C-alpha positions in Angstrom: 4.9 25.3 -2.5 6.9 27.2 0.0 6.0 28.2 3.5 6.0 31.5 2.4 3.4 30.9 0.0 1.0 29.3 2.6 -2.4 31.1 3.9 -2.1 31.3 7.9 -4.5 28.8 8.2 -2.4 26.3 5.9 0.6 23.7 6.9 3.1 22.4 4.6 1.7 19.1 3.7 4.9 17.6 2.8 6.2 18.2 6.8 2.9 16.3 7.4 3.6 13.6 5.5 7.2 12.9 6.6 6.4 13.1 10.2 3.7 10.6 9.5 6.0 8.0 7.5 8.8 8.6 10.2 6.4 7.3 12.5 5.0 4.6 10.6 8.8 3.5 9.7 9.6 3.3 13.4 6.8 2.0 15.2 6.6 -1.0 12.4 10.3 -1.5 13.1 10.1 -2.1 16.6 7.1 -4.5 16.3 10.1 -7.1 15.4 11.8 -6.2 18.7 9.7 -8.4 20.9 10.5 -11.3 18.8 13.6 -12.6 21.5 15.9 -15.2 20.1 15.6 -18.0 22.9 17.6 -18.0 25.7 19.9 -21.7 25.2 23.3 -23.1 25.0 24.8 -22.2 21.9 25.0 -25.8 21.5 21.6 -27.0 21.8 20.3 -29.8 19.4 17.9 -28.9 16.7 14.6 -30.4 18.2 15.4 -28.3 21.4 15.6 -25.3 19.5 12.5 -26.1 17.3 10.3 -26.4 20.8 11.8 -23.0 21.6 11.4 -21.4 18.6 7.5 -22.8 18.1 6.9 -21.2 21.8 7.3 -17.9 20.4 4.1 -18.5 17.9 2.2 -16.2 19.9 4.8 -13.2 19.4 5.4 -14.4 15.7 1.8 -14.1 15.4 0.7 -10.5 16.6 4.0 -9.1 15.0 2.5 -10.3 11.8 -1.2 -9.6 12.1 0.1 -6.1 13.3 2.5 -5.5 10.6 -0.3 -5.9 8.1 -2.8 -4.0 9.8 0.3 -1.2 10.3 0.6 -1.3 6.5 -2.8 -1.1 5.8 -3.4 2.1 7.7 -0.5 3.5 6.5 -1.7 3.0 3.0 -5.1 4.4 3.6 -3.3 7.3 5.3 -0.7 7.5 2.4 -3.9 8.2 0.1 -6.1 10.2 2.2 -2.9 12.4 2.0 -2.7 12.3 -1.8 -6.4 13.2 -2.1 -5.8 16.1 0.7 -5.5 19.7 -1.2 -4.4 21.4 1.8 -4.0 20.9 5.3 -5.0 22.7 8.1 -4.0 22.9 12.1 -7.1 20.8 13.2 -6.0 17.9 10.5 -2.7 18.3 12.1 -3.4 17.8 15.6 -5.7 15.0 14.3 -2.8 13.4 12.8 -0.7 13.7 15.5 -3.7 12.2 17.4 -3.7 9.0 14.7 0.0 8.9 14.8 0.0 8.4 18.5 -2.0 5.4 18.5 0.6 4.2 15.5 3.0 4.5 17.8 1.1 2.8 20.8 1.2 -0.3 18.0 4.4 -1.9 19.5 2.8 -2.1 23.0 -0.5 -3.2 22.1 1.2 -6.0 19.8 3.3 -7.3 23.1 0.5 -7.5 24.8 -1.5 -9.3 22.3 1.7 -11.6 22.1 2.5 -12.3 25.7 -0.9 -13.4 26.8 -3.5 -16.3 25.8 -5.6 -15.5 23.2 -8.5 -15.4 26.0 -7.0 -12.7 27.9 -9.4 -9.7 28.4 -7.1 -7.3 29.2 -4.3 -7.8 26.1 -7.2 -8.2 24.0 -8.7 -5.1 24.9 -5.4 -3.2 24.5 -4.8 -4.5 20.9 -8.1 -4.4 19.7 -8.4 -0.6 21.2 -5.9 0.6 19.7 -6.7 -0.9 16.0 -10.3 0.4 16.7 -8.7 3.9 17.3 -6.4 4.1 14.4 -9.5 3.4 12.5 -11.6 5.7 14.5 -9.0 8.6 13.6 -8.2 7.9 10.2 -11.7 8.4 9.3 -12.4 11.4 11.7 -9.2 12.8 9.7 -10.9 11.9 6.0 -14.5 13.2 7.4 -12.8 16.8 8.8 -10.8 17.3 5.7 -13.9 16.6 3.1 -16.2 19.1 5.1 -13.7 21.8 4.9 -12.9 21.5 1.7 -9.0 20.3 1.9 -10.2 17.9 -0.3 -12.0 18.3 -3.5 -13.0 15.0 -3.6 -16.6 14.3 -2.9 -16.0 10.6 -2.2 -13.1 8.5 -2.4 -14.7 6.6 -5.7 -14.0 9.9 -7.4 -10.2 10.4 -6.5 -9.5 8.6 -10.1 -6.1 9.7 -10.1 -4.9 8.2 -6.5 -7.1 5.1 -7.1 -4.9 4.3 -10.6 -1.9 5.3 -9.1 -2.0 2.7 -5.9 -3.5 0.3 -8.5 -0.8 -2.6 -10.0 -0.8 -2.8 -13.5 -1.0 -6.1 -14.7 -0.2 -5.3 -18.4 3.1 -5.2 -19.9 4.3 -1.9 -21.6 5.3 -3.1 -25.3 
C-alpha cells in the first residue's frame, strides 16, 4: 500500500513494523554488552578463570531470561501486527510507548544482574519493566480490536497467523 493511498488517519504499517524490529534488534543486542570478560592476567590459570566466569552467573542469568522474554514480546508484537489490518495514530503512539519499555530492557536487565535477587529496587525495575511491556502490548491489541483496525474478533480466529507461526511437523513429499 502506497503512502498516497492511505486515508488521512492511517499510517503505513510497514514503517511501524520496521521501527519496531529495529528497536527490538538493538535492545536485544545491547543485552549482551553487560557481560564483561573478567579482567585477569592474560596467563591466568584455568581454575582462577573459571571462578571469575562463575562469578558472572547473575549477569548471564539476567541476560538469558531477558533475551527469552524479549523474544516472546517480539513474537507477539509481530503476530499482533500481522493480524492488524490498518494502523492509526493512536496505535503508533501506543507502539512507541511499548518500544520505550523495550529500549529500557538493557538497563533493567543490568539492574537485575548487578545486584542480588533479594534487592527490591533492582527487582522492581526489572519486573516493573516486564509488566509495562505486557500492559502496553495488551493495550495495543485491545485498542486495535475496538477501533476496527483488526477484522479478528478474537485471536483464536486469526487462523492464518496461527498456522503461519506454527512449525510444521510433517515433511513435504
